[in-house]
C-alpha positions as CSV (number, residue, x, y, z in Angstrom):
1,M,0.1,0.0,0.0
2,S,2.5,2.6,-1.2
3,G,4.6,2.2,2.0
4,M,1.9,3.7,4.2
5,S,0.3,2.4,7.2
6,A,-3.4,1.4,7.2
7,L,-4.1,4.5,9.3
8,E,-2.2,6.7,6.8
9,H,-4.5,5.4,4.1
10,A,-7.4,5.8,6.5
11,A,-6.8,9.5,6.4
12,A,-7.1,9.8,2.6
13,P,-10.8,10.8,2.2
14,L,-10.0,14.1,3.8
15,H,-7.6,15.0,1.0
16,S,-7.8,15.2,-2.7
17,A,-6.2,11.8,-3.2
18,L,-3.9,9.7,-0.8
19,P,-1.9,12.1,1.5
20,S,1.2,13.5,0.1
21,P,4.4,11.7,1.4
22,V,5.5,13.4,4.7
23,L,8.4,15.8,3.9
24,P,11.6,14.5,5.7
25,A,12.1,17.8,7.2
26,L,8.7,17.7,8.8
27,A,9.1,14.1,9.9
28,G,12.4,15.0,11.5
29,M,11.2,18.2,13.1
30,P,11.1,17.9,17.0
31,K,7.2,18.1,18.0
32,V,5.2,18.9,20.9
33,L,2.0,16.9,21.4
34,L,-0.6,18.7,23.6
35,H,-4.0,17.3,22.6
36,D,-4.4,13.4,22.3
37,H,-7.1,11.3,24.0
38,L,-5.7,7.9,25.1
39,D,-9.1,6.3,24.7
40,G,-9.1,7.6,21.0
41,S,-5.6,6.5,20.2
42,L,-5.0,2.7,20.6
43,R,-3.2,0.9,18.0
44,V,-5.4,-1.2,15.8
45,S,-3.4,-4.3,16.7
46,T,-3.7,-3.6,20.4
47,L,-7.5,-3.0,20.1
48,L,-8.0,-6.3,18.5
49,Q,-5.8,-8.0,21.2
50,L,-7.6,-6.5,24.2
51,C,-11.0,-6.9,22.9
52,Q,-10.3,-10.6,22.2
53,R,-8.8,-11.1,25.7
54,R,-11.7,-9.1,27.4
55,G,-14.5,-10.7,25.2
56,V,-15.5,-7.4,23.7
57,E,-17.3,-7.8,20.5
58,L,-15.8,-6.2,17.4
59,P,-17.3,-5.3,13.8
60,T,-14.4,-7.4,12.4
61,L,-11.4,-9.4,13.7
62,H,-9.2,-8.3,10.7
63,A,-6.9,-5.3,11.4
64,A,-7.2,-3.9,7.8
65,D,-10.9,-4.1,7.9
66,L,-11.0,-2.6,11.4
67,A,-9.0,0.4,10.2
68,Q,-11.4,0.7,7.3
69,W,-14.4,0.6,9.7
70,F,-12.8,3.4,11.7
71,R,-12.3,5.4,8.5
72,A,-15.8,5.1,7.5
73,N,-17.1,6.3,10.9
74,A,-14.6,9.2,11.1
75,N,-15.8,10.3,7.5
76,A,-19.5,9.7,7.9
77,G,-20.1,13.4,8.6
78,S,-21.9,12.5,11.8
79,L,-20.6,13.2,15.2
80,E,-22.5,10.2,16.5
81,R,-20.8,7.7,14.0
82,Y,-17.5,9.4,14.9
83,L,-18.1,8.7,18.7
84,E,-19.0,5.1,18.1
85,G,-15.5,3.9,18.3
86,F,-15.1,5.1,21.9
87,A,-17.4,2.5,23.1
88,L,-15.2,-0.1,21.8
89,T,-11.9,1.5,23.0
90,V,-13.0,2.2,26.6
91,A,-14.3,-1.3,26.9
92,A,-11.0,-2.6,25.7
93,M,-9.1,-0.5,28.2
94,G,-11.3,-1.8,31.1
95,D,-8.6,-3.4,33.2
96,L,-5.3,-2.1,34.7
97,Q,-3.0,-4.1,32.3
98,A,-4.8,-2.7,29.4
99,L,-4.5,0.9,30.6
100,E,-0.8,0.6,31.2
101,Q,-0.3,-0.9,27.7
102,V,-2.3,1.7,25.9
103,A,-0.6,4.5,27.7
104,F,2.8,3.2,27.1
105,E,2.1,2.6,23.4
106,A,0.7,6.2,22.9
107,A,3.9,7.6,24.3
108,E,6.0,5.4,22.0
109,D,3.9,6.2,19.0
110,A,4.3,9.9,19.7
111,R,8.0,9.5,20.1
112,A,8.2,7.6,16.8
113,E,6.4,10.7,15.3
114,G,9.2,12.9,16.4
115,C,7.7,14.2,19.5
116,V,10.2,15.5,22.1
117,L,7.4,16.1,24.7
118,A,3.8,14.9,25.0
119,E,0.8,15.4,27.0
120,F,-2.1,12.8,26.9
121,R,-5.6,12.9,28.3
122,M,-8.4,10.6,29.6
123,A,-11.5,10.7,31.7
124,P,-10.7,8.0,34.3
125,L,-14.2,7.9,35.7
126,L,-15.4,6.2,32.5
127,L,-13.6,3.1,33.6
128,Q,-15.8,2.7,36.6
129,A,-18.4,1.1,34.4
130,H,-15.8,-1.7,33.7
131,G,-15.0,-2.2,37.4
132,V,-11.8,-0.1,37.5
133,A,-11.5,2.4,40.5
134,P,-10.4,6.0,39.3
135,D,-7.3,6.1,41.4
136,D,-6.0,2.8,40.1
137,A,-6.9,3.8,36.5
138,V,-4.6,6.9,36.8
139,A,-1.9,5.0,38.5
140,A,-2.0,2.4,35.6
141,M,-1.9,5.1,33.0
142,L,1.0,6.9,34.7
143,A,2.8,3.6,35.0
144,G,2.5,3.2,31.3
145,L,3.6,6.6,30.4
146,A,6.7,6.3,32.9
147,R,7.7,3.2,30.8
148,S,8.4,5.4,27.8
149,A,11.6,7.4,27.3
150,L,9.5,10.2,26.0
151,P,8.8,13.1,28.5
152,C,5.1,13.1,29.1
153,G,2.3,13.7,31.5
154,L,-1.4,13.0,32.0
155,I,-4.4,15.4,31.9
156,V,-7.4,14.2,33.8
157,C,-10.8,15.0,31.9
158,G,-14.1,15.5,33.6
159,M,-17.3,14.9,31.4
160,R,-19.1,18.1,31.0
161,H,-22.4,16.5,30.5
162,E,-22.2,14.9,33.9
163,S,-23.1,16.4,37.2
164,P,-21.1,19.1,38.9
165,E,-20.5,16.6,41.8
166,R,-19.0,14.1,39.3
167,V,-16.9,16.5,37.7
168,Q,-15.7,17.7,41.2
169,E,-14.7,14.1,41.9
170,A,-12.7,14.1,38.6
171,A,-10.9,17.4,39.7
172,E,-10.1,15.9,43.2
173,L,-8.7,12.9,41.5
174,A,-6.5,15.0,39.4
175,L,-5.1,16.7,42.4
176,R,-4.3,13.5,44.2
177,H,-2.1,12.3,41.5
178,R,-0.6,15.7,40.4
179,M,3.2,15.7,39.4
180,G,5.4,16.9,42.0
181,P,8.8,16.3,43.8
182,N,7.9,12.7,44.7
183,R,6.2,11.8,41.3
184,S,8.2,12.3,38.2
185,V,5.4,11.3,35.9
186,G,2.0,12.5,37.2
187,V,-1.2,14.5,36.4
188,I,-0.3,17.9,34.9
189,G,-3.6,19.4,34.3
190,F,-7.4,19.0,34.0
191,D,-9.8,19.3,31.0
192,L,-13.4,19.2,30.5
193,A,-14.4,17.1,27.5
194,G,-17.6,15.5,26.1
195,P,-20.4,17.2,24.3
196,E,-20.1,21.0,24.2
197,R,-23.3,22.6,23.0
198,G,-25.9,22.8,25.8
199,W,-23.2,21.8,28.4
200,P,-21.4,25.0,29.2
201,A,-18.2,25.0,31.3
202,S,-19.8,27.5,33.7
203,G,-21.8,24.6,35.0
204,H,-18.7,23.3,36.6
205,A,-17.4,26.5,38.0
206,R,-16.9,25.2,41.5
207,A,-14.5,22.3,40.4
208,L,-12.6,24.8,38.2
209,R,-12.2,27.1,41.2
210,L,-10.8,24.2,43.2
211,L,-8.2,23.5,40.5
212,R,-7.2,27.3,40.1
213,E,-6.8,27.6,43.9
214,A,-4.7,24.4,43.9
215,G,-2.6,25.6,41.0
216,L,-3.3,22.8,38.6
217,P,-3.4,24.0,35.1
218,I,-6.5,23.9,33.1
219,T,-7.5,23.2,29.4
220,L,-11.0,23.3,28.4
221,H,-12.8,22.0,25.3
222,A,-14.4,25.1,23.9
223,G,-15.5,26.7,20.6
224,E,-15.6,23.4,18.8
225,A,-19.2,22.4,18.6
226,D,-20.4,25.7,20.1
227,E,-19.9,29.3,19.4
228,G,-16.8,31.4,19.8
229,A,-18.0,33.2,22.8
230,R,-17.4,29.8,24.7
231,V,-13.8,30.3,24.3
232,L,-13.9,33.6,26.0
233,E,-16.0,32.0,28.7
234,A,-13.2,29.3,29.2
235,V,-10.6,31.9,29.5
236,E,-12.8,33.7,32.3
237,L,-13.0,30.3,34.1
238,G,-9.2,30.1,34.3
239,A,-8.2,28.1,31.2
240,Q,-4.7,28.6,30.2
241,R,-5.3,26.5,27.0
242,I,-8.3,25.8,24.8
243,G,-9.1,22.3,23.2
244,H,-10.0,23.2,19.5
245,G,-11.3,26.8,19.9
246,V,-11.9,27.1,16.2
247,R,-15.2,28.8,16.5
248,L,-13.3,31.9,17.8
249,A,-12.6,32.7,14.2
250,D,-16.2,33.4,13.6
251,L,-15.7,36.5,15.7
252,L,-12.8,37.9,13.7
253,D,-14.9,39.9,11.1
254,T,-17.6,41.0,13.5
255,P,-17.9,44.2,15.7
256,A,-16.9,41.9,18.6
257,G,-13.7,40.7,17.1
258,P,-11.1,43.4,18.2
259,E,-12.2,43.0,21.8
260,A,-12.2,39.2,21.6
261,L,-8.8,39.1,20.1
262,Q,-7.5,41.7,22.7
263,R,-8.8,39.4,25.6
264,I,-7.2,36.3,23.9
265,R,-3.9,38.0,23.4
266,A,-4.0,39.5,27.0
267,S,-4.8,36.2,28.6
268,G,-1.9,34.3,26.8
269,V,-4.3,31.5,26.2
270,H,-3.1,28.9,23.6
271,L,-5.4,26.9,21.3
272,E,-4.9,23.1,20.7
273,V,-6.2,22.9,17.1
274,C,-7.0,19.3,15.7
275,P,-7.6,20.0,12.1
276,T,-8.6,16.5,10.8
277,S,-10.8,15.9,13.7
278,N,-12.5,19.3,13.1
279,V,-13.3,18.3,9.4
280,Q,-14.7,15.0,10.5
281,T,-17.0,16.4,13.2
282,G,-18.2,19.3,11.3
283,A,-16.4,22.2,13.1
284,A,-14.5,23.0,9.8
285,A,-15.6,22.4,6.3
286,S,-12.3,21.2,4.9
287,I,-8.4,21.5,5.6
288,A,-8.1,24.1,2.8
289,T,-10.7,26.4,4.6
290,H,-9.9,25.5,8.1
291,P,-10.1,28.4,10.7
292,I,-6.5,27.7,11.8
293,R,-5.4,29.9,9.0
294,A,-7.4,33.0,9.9
295,L,-6.5,32.5,13.6
296,W,-2.8,32.2,12.8
297,K,-2.9,35.3,10.6
298,A,-4.7,37.1,13.5
299,G,-1.8,36.4,15.8
300,V,-3.5,33.9,18.0
301,S,-1.2,31.5,19.9
302,L,-1.9,28.1,18.5
303,S,-0.5,24.6,17.5
304,F,-1.8,21.6,15.6
305,H,-2.6,18.2,17.2
306,T,-4.1,14.8,16.5
307,D,-7.1,14.6,18.9
308,N,-7.4,10.9,18.5
309,H,-4.8,8.9,16.5
310,L,-7.3,5.9,15.9
311,I,-10.7,7.5,15.9
312,S,-9.6,10.2,13.5
313,C,-7.2,8.0,11.6
314,T,-4.4,10.3,11.7
315,N,-1.0,11.1,13.1
316,L,1.0,14.2,14.0
317,N,3.0,14.2,10.8
318,L,0.0,13.7,8.6
319,E,-1.7,16.8,10.4
320,G,1.3,18.8,9.6
321,Q,1.6,17.7,6.0
322,A,-2.1,18.5,5.4
323,L,-1.5,21.9,6.7
324,L,1.4,22.4,4.3
325,D,-0.5,20.9,1.3
326,Q,-3.8,22.5,1.7
327,A,-3.9,25.3,4.1
328,G,-1.1,27.5,2.9
329,F,1.4,27.1,5.6
330,A,5.0,26.8,5.4
331,L,7.5,24.5,7.3
332,A,8.5,27.7,9.2
333,D,4.9,28.3,10.5
334,L,4.7,24.7,11.7
335,F,8.0,25.0,13.6
336,A,6.7,28.3,15.2
337,M,3.6,26.3,16.3
338,Q,5.9,23.8,18.1
339,E,7.6,26.6,19.9
340,Q,4.3,28.1,21.0
341,A,3.1,24.6,22.0
342,L,6.1,24.2,24.3
343,D,5.7,27.6,25.9
344,A,2.0,26.5,26.6
345,S,2.9,23.0,27.9
346,F,1.9,22.1,31.5
347,M,5.0,20.0,31.9
348,P,7.8,21.1,34.4
349,T,10.9,23.0,33.3
350,H,13.1,19.8,33.7
351,A,11.1,18.3,30.8
352,T,10.5,21.5,28.7
353,E,14.1,22.7,28.5
354,P,15.6,19.6,26.7
355,A,12.7,19.9,24.3
356,R,13.5,23.5,23.7
357,R,17.2,22.7,23.1
358,A,16.2,20.0,20.4
359,L,13.9,22.5,18.8
360,H,16.6,25.2,18.7
361,E,19.1,22.7,17.3
362,W,16.7,21.7,14.5
363,A,16.0,25.3,13.6
364,R,19.7,26.0,13.5
365,T,20.3,23.1,11.0
366,H,17.5,24.1,8.9
367,D,18.3,27.7,8.7
368,L,15.2,28.9,10.7
369,R,17.5,30.8,13.2
């Protein structure tokens, strides 16, 4: 299959034909991954193995056919179809051994894509339905991340459509496992994920206040399925980063645009943009017309990410290549996004400084300094 993996072919419907081969310079560029859901990023082979071991029924037992099933769901133009895969992946991850394996492999896959630092996320309370206690789930994922040579950390997600009490439980869980002097790999932040429209982050203001007061960094999904004003709301609630945030671009050419941009710039907030996922879920019409271009031109701090390696049938190099091919970006732009992502990372200095040196050395050898 022209030297590409099943998942690289799975990304093809988003582009005019098969994706262009990834430029060697892009493949070799040190990268920073900030937005990747563990339960959306299993290897196909691992999903097959875990489901068979745990007795979870799959639509097919053949790896190539399963990759095709995810491609069809991703490109069905339906958020409901897109989300179907998570029922399989969460069930597959429903024991401690599986959680550790998935976390380790996600870190190793990111390292193979050229990442020098990565942050992964998951809603541990989802595993309770499969008999896994939240504290045990977090410990297993951290153990998996710690096995990788890649500097990485875990962001705990609360589900915004659940009760404030439930999200508060997730926030307290994150604080119990936060990275610190006695925990070299730990929880580095908190996120609100799940359906956005109809479930504003303000409904969980109490939990977010607890996190702010404790000093745990916050990133919130906002401005993906709901309007750009939700990005501004998330900033007011203490978010240092925004998951997606693409609907902010809708405000740029309105009377509210200048004030919105001023607030975003003054806050220093960073957008974790996931181009392929945004097209698949309807947040953007295409890569070519994706709002990332307008936001970048407006001077908003942002970077590109995968969202879900498996569910979206993508990887970080394919995301970057799509931006080069179809959205009018240059390699220097993608490098600048890595620098901005590193500046926005929740990881401690002892992890970010080696990554920064790797970025600077790459830039020097590619005449970008």
